[in-house]
LUMFIVO-997381 format. One line per 2 residues: number of its first residue (from 1); for each residue x, z, y of C-alpha. Coordinates in Angstrom, 3 decimals, always signed. Each point is the difference from the previous one (the first is absolute). Example, Ala and Ser with C-alpha at 12.3 -4.5 7.8 and 13.67 -1.06 7.14 Angstrom:
1	+12.300:+7.800:-4.500 ~ +1.370:-0.660:+3.440 $
END
This chain:
1	+141.713:-159.178:-268.823 ~ +0.606:+1.866:-3.251 $
3	+3.023:-1.108:-2.034 ~ -0.418:-1.583:-3.387 $
5	+0.307:+2.787:-2.623 ~ +1.792:-2.490:-2.263 $
7	+2.951:+0.176:+2.418 ~ +0.622:+3.543:-1.179 $
9	+2.674:-0.149:-2.722 ~ -1.347:+0.462:-3.564 $
11	+2.329:+2.964:-0.584 ~ -1.539:+1.771:+2.989 $
13	-3.497:-0.758:-1.271 ~ +1.020:+1.653:-3.266 $
15	+1.119:+3.109:+1.935 ~ -3.359:+0.093:+1.821 $
17	-1.830:-0.377:-3.331 ~ +2.071:+2.854:-1.469 $
19	-0.988:+2.332:+2.812 ~ -3.642:-1.044:-0.357 $
21	+0.199:+0.737:-3.733 ~ +1.281:+3.506:+0.680 $
23	-2.846:+0.628:+2.420 ~ -2.533:-0.781:-2.714 $
25	+1.879:+1.739:-2.803 ~ +0.580:+3.254:+1.887 $
27	-3.666:+0.090:+1.076 ~ -1.073:-0.310:-3.650 $
29	+2.561:+2.629:-0.964 ~ -1.418:+2.303:+2.664 $
31	-3.481:-0.248:-1.489 ~ +1.389:+0.686:-3.494 $
33	+2.547:+2.736:+0.714 ~ -0.889:+1.293:+3.470 $
35	+3.626:-0.564:+1.031 ~ +0.402:-0.712:+3.715 $
37	+3.710:-0.651:+0.396 ~ +0.173:-3.567:-1.453 $
39	-2.904:-1.047:+2.247 ~ +1.714:+1.334:+3.116 $
41	+3.232:-1.775:-0.939 ~ -1.737:-3.317:-0.722 $
43	-2.166:+0.020:+3.149 ~ +2.797:+0.963:+2.376 $
45	+2.498:-2.525:-1.375 ~ -2.600:-2.790:-0.043 $
47	-0.876:+0.731:+3.632 ~ +3.600:+0.010:+1.265 $
49	+1.013:-2.788:-2.415 ~ -2.457:-2.791:-0.834 $
51	-2.429:+0.747:+2.830 ~ +2.770:+0.119:+2.595 $
53	+1.414:-3.283:-1.325 ~ -3.360:-1.790:+0.065 $
55	-0.871:+1.411:+3.429 ~ +3.105:-1.693:+1.379 $
57	-0.595:-3.214:-1.951 ~ -3.514:-0.356:+1.409 $
59	+0.974:+0.861:+3.555 ~ -1.579:+3.447:+0.308 $
61	+3.286:+1.511:+1.159 ~ +3.698:-0.774:+0.435 $
63	+3.085:+1.212:-1.782 ~ +2.127:+2.657:+1.634 $
65	+2.792:-1.726:+1.932 ~ +3.386:+1.717:+0.062 $
67	+1.979:-3.218:+0.132 ~ +2.160:+1.248:+2.838 $
69	+1.350:+2.723:-2.281 ~ +0.305:-1.945:-3.244 $
71	+0.520:-3.564:+1.119 ~ -3.253:-1.261:-1.532 $
73	-3.685:+0.670:-0.393 ~ -2.446:+0.481:-2.839 $
75	-0.727:-3.314:-1.716 ~ -2.670:-0.869:-2.540 $
77	+2.670:-0.479:-2.674 ~ +1.632:+3.373:+0.654 $
79	-3.375:+1.763:+0.148 ~ -0.928:-1.569:-3.337 $
81	+3.196:+1.318:-1.598 ~ -0.690:+3.466:+1.390 $
83	-3.568:-0.106:-1.324 ~ +1.242:-0.958:-3.462 $
85	+2.407:+2.959:+0.111 ~ -2.861:+2.387:+0.846 $
87	-2.225:-1.389:-2.766 ~ +2.903:+0.220:-2.470 $
89	+0.789:+3.623:+0.827 ~ -3.666:+0.953:+0.132 $
91	-0.579:-1.416:-3.478 ~ +2.983:+1.858:-1.464 $
93	-1.103:+3.271:+1.589 ~ -3.651:-0.255:-1.052 $
95	+0.791:-1.164:-3.548 ~ +2.360:+2.953:-0.425 $
97	-2.643:+2.348:+1.392 ~ -2.876:-1.387:-2.068 $
99	+1.961:+0.245:-3.256 ~ +1.145:+3.577:+0.547 $
101	-3.057:+1.483:+1.732 ~ -2.949:-0.617:-2.347 $
103	-1.907:+3.233:+0.569 ~ -3.398:+0.252:+1.550 $
105	+0.066:+2.076:+3.183 ~ -2.728:+2.593:-0.616 $
107	-1.252:+2.364:+2.688 ~ -1.492:+3.343:-0.900 $
109	-1.448:+2.211:+2.706 ~ +1.189:+3.536:-0.602 $
111	-0.508:+3.441:+1.461 ~ +3.486:+1.016:+1.063 $
113	+1.483:+3.370:-0.956 ~ -0.227:+2.495:+2.851 $
115	+3.742:+0.231:+0.554 ~ +0.342:-3.787:+0.200 $
117	-2.819:-0.316:+2.553 ~ +1.557:+2.804:+2.052 $
119	+3.423:-1.636:-0.058 ~ -1.351:-3.390:+1.038 $
121	-2.024:+1.569:+2.805 ~ +2.973:+2.095:+1.164 $
123	+2.367:-2.978:-0.001 ~ -2.513:-2.079:+1.958 $
125	-0.338:+2.751:+2.627 ~ +3.773:+0.506:+0.303 $
127	+0.717:-3.723:+0.290 ~ -2.740:-0.397:+2.599 $
129	+1.077:+2.961:+2.167 ~ +3.728:-0.740:-0.140 $
131	+0.159:-3.713:-0.797 ~ -2.221:-1.388:+2.752 $
133	+1.894:+1.713:+2.859 ~ +3.318:-1.139:-1.493 $
135	-1.333:-3.551:-0.354 ~ -0.982:-0.036:+3.690 $
137	+3.374:+1.427:+1.004 ~ +1.998:-2.501:-2.090 $
139	-1.986:-2.939:+1.405 ~ +0.609:+1.132:+3.575 $
141	+3.662:+0.759:-0.656 ~ +0.625:-3.379:-1.629 $
143	-1.871:-1.765:+2.799 ~ +2.109:+1.682:+2.692 $
145	+3.213:-0.969:-1.770 ~ -1.149:-3.599:-0.377 $
147	-0.943:-0.154:+3.693 ~ +3.476:+1.280:+0.823 $
149	+1.429:-3.083:-1.706 ~ +1.102:+1.523:-3.297 $
151	-0.122:-2.241:-3.073 ~ -2.698:+0.797:-2.564 $
153	+2.207:-1.222:-2.849 ~ +3.400:+1.328:+1.069 $
155	-0.375:+3.014:+2.303 ~ -3.349:+1.755:-0.554 $
157	-0.286:+2.231:-3.053 ~ -2.056:-1.594:-2.770 $
159	-1.294:+3.434:-0.981 ~ -1.506:+0.424:+3.456 $
161	-1.378:-3.539:+0.059 ~ -1.601:+0.221:-3.430 $
163	-1.299:+3.563:+0.043 ~ -3.459:-1.190:+1.208 $
165	-0.301:-1.825:-3.339 ~ -1.072:+3.300:-1.561 $
167	-3.424:-0.625:+1.564 ~ -0.583:-2.309:-2.971 $
169	+0.367:+2.862:-2.495 ~ -2.103:+2.253:+2.225 $
171	-2.840:-2.544:-0.083 ~ +0.305:-0.351:-3.783 $
173	-0.257:+3.785:-0.421 ~ -3.067:+0.069:+2.252 $
175	-1.769:-2.637:-2.111 ~ +1.078:+1.770:-3.189 $
177	-1.324:+3.387:+1.150 ~ -3.308:-1.574:+1.024 $
179	-0.470:-1.980:-3.197 ~ +0.898:+2.830:-2.399 $
181	-2.199:+2.623:+1.653 ~ +2.766:+2.116:+1.511 $
183	-1.803:+0.189:+3.357 ~ -2.355:+2.952:-0.333 $
185	-2.481:-0.501:+2.826 ~ -1.188:-2.300:+2.748 $
187	+2.444:+1.438:+2.523 ~ +2.995:-0.905:-2.130 $
189	-1.394:-3.500:-0.557 ~ -0.450:-0.500:+3.740 $
191	+3.569:+1.190:+0.600 ~ +1.259:-2.398:-2.671 $
193	-1.926:-2.880:+1.570 ~ +1.496:+0.798:+3.412 $
195	+3.453:+0.073:-1.607 ~ -0.526:-3.513:-1.379 $
197	-1.122:-1.203:+3.434 ~ +3.165:+1.458:+1.558 $
199	+2.171:-1.651:-2.651 ~ -1.785:-3.292:+0.621 $
201	+0.681:+0.319:+3.731 ~ +3.683:+0.803:-0.563 $
203	+0.625:-2.824:-2.481 ~ -2.166:-2.799:+1.415 $
205	+2.098:-2.242:+2.180 ~ +2.422:-2.929:-0.026 $
207	+2.991:+2.117:-1.094 ~ -1.585:+2.093:-2.784 $
209	-2.248:-2.524:-1.671 ~ +1.410:+0.271:-3.496 $
211	-0.255:+3.785:+0.106 ~ -3.641:-0.395:+1.050 $
213	-0.582:-2.539:-2.752 ~ +1.696:+2.280:-2.544 $
215	-2.263:+3.016:+0.497 ~ -3.102:-2.185:+0.206 $
217	+0.853:-1.529:-3.397 ~ +0.907:+3.355:-1.551 $
219	-3.099:+1.673:+1.449 ~ -2.297:-2.799:-1.163 $
221	+1.435:+0.329:-3.482 ~ -0.703:+3.742:-0.098 $
223	-3.472:-0.464:+1.489 ~ -0.949:-2.513:-2.710 $
225	+1.528:+1.826:-2.956 ~ -3.216:+1.125:-1.684 $
227	-1.607:-3.439:-0.023 ~ +0.678:-2.864:-2.370 $
229	-0.359:-3.764:-0.381 ~ -1.716:-2.200:+2.570 $
231	-1.195:+2.906:+2.137 ~ +3.537:+1.253:+0.454 $
233	+1.274:-3.518:+0.615 ~ -2.549:-0.488:+2.799 $
235	+1.016:+3.296:+1.626 ~ +3.679:-0.913:-0.150 $
237	-0.673:-3.524:+1.229 ~ -1.905:+1.329:+3.001 $
239	+2.838:+2.403:+0.759 ~ +2.547:-2.813:-0.289 $
241	-1.927:-2.235:+2.406 ~ -0.346:+2.824:+2.530 $
243	+3.685:+0.919:-0.331 ~ +1.069:-3.632:+0.411 $
245	-2.143:-0.379:+3.137 ~ +1.440:+3.176:+1.536 $
247	+3.493:-1.100:-1.008 ~ -0.561:-3.285:+1.865 $
249	-1.311:+1.808:+3.078 ~ +3.106:+2.207:+0.040 $
251	+2.142:-3.140:-0.219 ~ -1.877:-1.664:+2.857 $
253	+0.657:+3.064:+2.161 ~ +3.652:-1.059:+0.146 $
255	-0.906:-2.830:+2.341 ~ -1.633:+1.201:+3.199 $
257	-0.733:-3.552:+1.113 ~ -2.447:-0.519:-2.863 $
259	-3.584:+0.386:+1.195 ~ -2.543:+1.374:-2.422 $
261	+1.948:+2.159:-2.406 ~ -2.579:-0.304:-2.775 $
263	-0.183:-3.796:+0.162 ~ +3.782:-0.149:+0.251 $
265	+0.282:+2.150:-3.128 ~ -2.329:-2.349:-1.881 $
267	+2.132:-2.944:+1.074 ~ +3.167:+1.762:-1.114 $
269	-1.531:+0.929:-3.353 ~ -1.290:-3.537:-0.605 $
271	+3.413:-1.422:+0.851 ~ +1.896:+2.681:-1.982 $
273	+2.045:+0.769:+3.121 ~ +0.584:+3.531:-1.251 $
275	+1.027:-1.259:-3.453 ~ +3.028:-2.075:+0.989 $
277	+2.108:+1.315:-2.878 ~ +0.228:-3.558:-1.362 $
279	+1.719:-1.030:+3.243 ~ +2.335:+2.956:-0.315 $
281	+0.903:-0.967:-3.551 ~ +0.849:-3.542:+1.142 $
283	+2.369:+1.384:+2.624 ~ +1.550:+2.430:-2.479 $
285	+0.607:-2.781:-2.535 ~ +1.912:-1.845:+2.720 $
287	+2.192:+3.058:+0.555 ~ +0.806:+0.809:-3.660 $
289	+2.437:-1.095:-1.309 ~ +1.037:-2.420:+2.766 $
291	+0.645:+2.544:+2.744 ~ +0.033:+3.240:-1.965 $
293	+1.067:+0.458:-3.651 ~ -2.422:+1.319:-2.599 $
295	+0.048:+3.795:-0.223 ~ -0.048:+0.285:-3.826 $
297	-1.771:+3.346:-0.059 ~ +1.408:+1.517:+3.184 $
299	-3.347:-0.479:+1.740 ~ -1.487:+2.557:-2.369 $
301	+3.102:+2.191:+0.101 ~ -0.489:+0.301:+3.763 $
303	-3.207:+1.915:-0.755 ~ +2.233:+2.930:-0.981 $
305	+2.036:-0.357:+3.197 ~ -2.957:-0.187:+2.392 $
307	-0.779:+3.774:+0.102 ~ +3.495:+0.720:+1.410 $
309	-0.350:+0.372:+3.811 ~ +2.064:-2.430:+2.030 $
311	+1.258:+2.964:+2.019 ~ +1.808:+1.173:-3.143 $
313	+1.056:-3.517:-1.007 ~ +0.521:-2.094:+3.159 $
315	+1.219:-2.983:-2.002 ~ -2.968:-0.098:-2.380 $
317	-0.900:-3.649:-0.846 ~ -3.038:-1.346:+1.793 $
319	-3.090:-1.288:-1.831 ~ -1.785:-3.308:+0.412 $
321	+1.557:-3.441:+0.188 ~ -0.519:-0.236:+3.772 $
323	+2.153:+3.086:+0.507 ~ +2.600:-1.180:-2.507 $
325	+0.284:-3.342:+1.757 ~ +0.545:+1.796:+3.305 $
327	-3.137:-1.492:+1.574 ~ -1.293:+3.503:+0.605 $
329	+2.341:+2.752:+1.163 ~ -0.106:+3.287:+1.858 $
331	-0.984:-1.815:+3.186 ~ -2.841:-1.991:-1.555 $
333	-3.673:+0.907:+0.002 ~ -0.538:-1.480:-3.476 $
335	+0.754:+1.668:-3.309 ~ -0.157:-1.953:-3.269 $
337	-1.805:-3.339:+0.510 ~ -2.959:-1.619:-1.750 $
339	-1.008:+1.492:-3.348 ~ +0.622:-2.387:-2.950 $
341	-2.179:+1.685:-2.688 ~ +1.424:+2.223:-2.725 $
343	+1.238:-3.094:-1.828 ~ +2.086:-0.896:+3.036 $
345	+1.703:+3.376:-0.353 ~ +0.564:-0.836:-3.660 $
347	+1.375:-3.428:+0.933 ~ +2.741:+1.561:+2.132 $
349	+1.279:+1.796:-3.107 ~ +0.826:-3.184:-1.921 $
351	-2.368:-2.936:+0.470 ~ -2.712:-1.071:-2.427 $
353	+1.543:+1.881:-2.922 ~ -0.108:+3.272:+1.921 $
355	-3.635:-0.677:+0.936 ~ -0.896:-0.381:-3.681 $
357	+1.874:+3.101:-1.208 ~ -1.076:+2.302:+2.825 $
359	-3.618:-1.173:-0.181 ~ -0.093:+0.967:-3.676 $
361	+1.551:+3.387:+0.814 ~ -2.428:+0.722:+2.830 $
363	-2.935:-1.064:-2.168 ~ +1.233:+2.417:-2.667 $
365	+0.371:+2.795:+2.582 ~ -3.515:-0.528:+1.388 $
367	-1.399:-0.031:-3.537 ~ +1.786:+3.233:-0.876 $
369	-1.344:+1.764:+3.096 ~ -3.587:-1.083:-0.623 $
371	+0.180:+0.766:-3.736 ~ +1.437:+3.438:+0.737 $
373	-2.731:+0.702:+2.551 ~ -2.652:-0.860:-2.611 $
375	+1.276:+2.855:-2.181 ~ -0.426:+2.627:+2.716 $
377	-2.978:+1.994:+1.147 ~ -2.162:-2.096:+2.355 $
379	+1.165:+1.697:+3.223 ~ +3.676:-0.773:-0.601 $
381	-0.633:-3.452:-1.447 ~ -2.149:-1.048:+2.951 $
383	+2.548:+1.409:+2.464 ~ +2.919:-1.885:-1.561 $
385	-1.876:-3.306:-0.193 ~ -1.299:+0.365:+3.578 $
387	+3.554:+0.475:+1.271 ~ +1.224:-2.950:-2.059 $
389	-2.700:-2.249:+1.463 ~ +0.576:+1.374:+3.496 $
391	+3.675:-0.924:-0.174 ~ -0.255:-3.275:-1.910 $
393	-0.750:-2.178:+3.060 ~ +3.125:+1.003:+1.991 $
395	+2.032:-0.436:-3.188 ~ -1.440:-3.456:-0.712 $
397	+0.552:-0.928:+3.622 ~ +3.729:+0.351:-0.619 $
399	+2.848:-0.157:+2.452 ~ +2.486:+2.836:+0.383 $
401	-0.563:+1.484:-3.476 ~ +1.882:+3.302:+0.631 $
403	-2.031:+0.394:+3.186 ~ -3.237:-0.513:-1.920 $
405	+0.929:+2.668:-2.533 ~ +0.882:+2.317:+2.877 $
407	-3.435:-0.788:+1.467 ~ -1.677:+0.904:-3.304 $
409	+2.037:+3.176:-0.372 ~ -0.912:+1.240:+3.469 $
411	-3.647:-0.919:-0.580 ~ -0.447:+1.730:-3.345 $
413	+2.353:+2.990:-0.010 ~ -3.022:+2.370:+0.296 $
415	-1.376:-1.555:-3.195 ~ +3.270:+0.644:-1.834 $
417	-0.124:+3.578:+1.316 ~ -3.545:+0.467:-1.318 $
419	+0.923:-1.379:-3.429 ~ +3.092:+2.221:-0.177 $
421	-2.053:+3.029:+1.054 ~ -2.383:-0.614:-2.914 $
423	+2.613:-1.204:-2.475 ~ -0.910:+2.567:-2.678 $
425	-3.678:-0.930:+0.060 ~ +0.958:-3.674:+0.175 $
427	+2.231:+0.385:-3.057 ~ -2.583:+1.921:-1.991 $
429	-2.722:-2.542:+0.707 ~ +2.334:-2.817:-1.065 $
431	+0.921:+1.755:-3.263 ~ -3.643:+0.686:-0.761 $
433	-0.880:-3.635:+0.599 ~ +2.833:-1.553:-2.013 $
435	+0.672:+2.672:-2.634 ~ +3.129:+2.108:-0.174 $
437	+1.204:-1.008:-3.482 ~ +0.491:-3.280:-1.815 $
439	+0.146:-3.462:+1.431 ~ -2.432:-1.213:+2.610 $
441	-1.351:-2.598:-2.388 ~ -0.947:+2.605:-2.629 $
443	-1.669:+2.137:+2.661 ~ -2.041:-2.930:+1.220 $
445	-1.195:-0.797:-3.514 ~ -0.872:+3.654:-0.592 $
447	-2.064:+0.217:+3.180 ~ -1.679:-3.260:-0.876 $
449	-1.056:+1.383:-3.417 ~ -1.236:+3.262:+1.513 $
451	-2.118:-1.719:+2.625 ~ -1.228:-2.866:-2.198 $
453	+1.555:-2.629:+2.238 ~ +1.556:-2.070:-2.814 $
455	-1.183:-3.353:+1.276 ~ +0.219:+0.702:+3.724 $
457	+2.840:-1.944:+1.669 ~ +0.752:+2.835:+2.419 $
459	-0.639:+3.030:-2.220 ~ +2.690:+2.149:+1.605 $
461	-1.621:-0.122:+3.420 ~ -3.462:+0.495:-1.494 $
463	+1.155:+2.923:-2.132 ~ +1.657:+1.649:+2.971 $
465	-3.143:-0.469:+2.078 ~ -2.109:+1.638:-2.739 $
467	+2.511:+2.808:-0.447 ~ -0.192:+0.841:+3.700 $
469	-3.785:+0.088:-0.197 ~ +0.116:+2.280:-3.065 $
471	+2.450:+2.332:+1.747 ~ -2.253:+0.102:+3.041 $
473	-3.084:+0.832:-2.103 ~ +1.794:+2.767:-1.903 $
475	+1.343:+1.608:+3.172 ~ -3.340:-0.120:+1.735 $
477	+1.012:-2.816:+2.346 ~ +3.706:+0.824:+0.328 $
479	+2.770:-2.198:-1.342 ~ +2.797:+2.470:+0.498 $
481	+2.629:-0.252:-2.722 $
END
């Protein structure tokens, strides 16, 4: 029998309504500005927040039970408080983002300069020929050490464990080369398709699901870049449904006793079994500050410490509240515990106040990245936004924040290398787009007057799009600066 919805506290109903509002608002914003990031944030947090809460309320699933470790279990009251925290942080982050990022994300298909196409093709070949064998070796090496009883968190090198993450960047480069016409013939396209199949095989499984989800999201973004409006939304929605189904299947593969992997994945998806971050946040809120003191910024400072190998610093502090409590140690098979969303990581820094401040800062940072990418040539802008979207889900999932940043660094170091390699062209395209003298505001007004976009709300993006087209026409199809 379904419970009476009135039994849900009014404050929790407000949190559910807030997340529903953001779903609608970000969808409208997507149709107006073609900006994907707020939609991804709103959908993911609603799924692991309100949907997970209601799924438990109506008996579709059960809360995660770690009472033996924490002396209690997840209650409706505690889950409601955690949901309100997520809705609070989500609102602060999205409001900060929406205020600061008001540009329309415009895509312009361009014929790449010859040197840029050659560099992208060369990097893709080098990463494929050297990266794939190293990925296979690192997976086998890590597996042998784990079978020998070594701890993943304390004894096995994180660099070795996380090197396979570079498959995410390799997949993004493959999509980018395909979409921007870098592949010259059918043979290269077939080779690229085989590469994507190999990456899918290497990343699809119960232990690499978020890496698989990351390159699927980033690739879908690149694939849909030259469409707009409802058509693009339908393409992305279809990709999201397919990715979610495959993500559920990979989760069901953890349990060999489950018969019918596909039906089991549907059950897990419907019950939000793979989105138990709300449960993790409840447990974390029981730990801080009762069992562990707030970190007051040290959680983010540990990001700088994480690259130092433990072999060089044997006493390096461990990450994750499970490790800090001593529940997991060098003899344990576990690592960091249940993810508590990004706002759980914020909560460990100083409670609700830290959630508010850090959510505003992260919203500002996301807005700056997207705004900056809008001022670049399409290839670089699409690449940066694809990587941001590919890494946003692990970041929103939360948990061991330094570990997540290490994950992102190991996944996208080839992208940083590509941007550094083309830094002069990147800088020249940025200067040409924004103007090299005067304030940005004066340059925007000047471009608006030159292109007749006085009344257009997003004249900068429109002017840049027209400028690229004019450059292409003058150069006979080339947009080389």
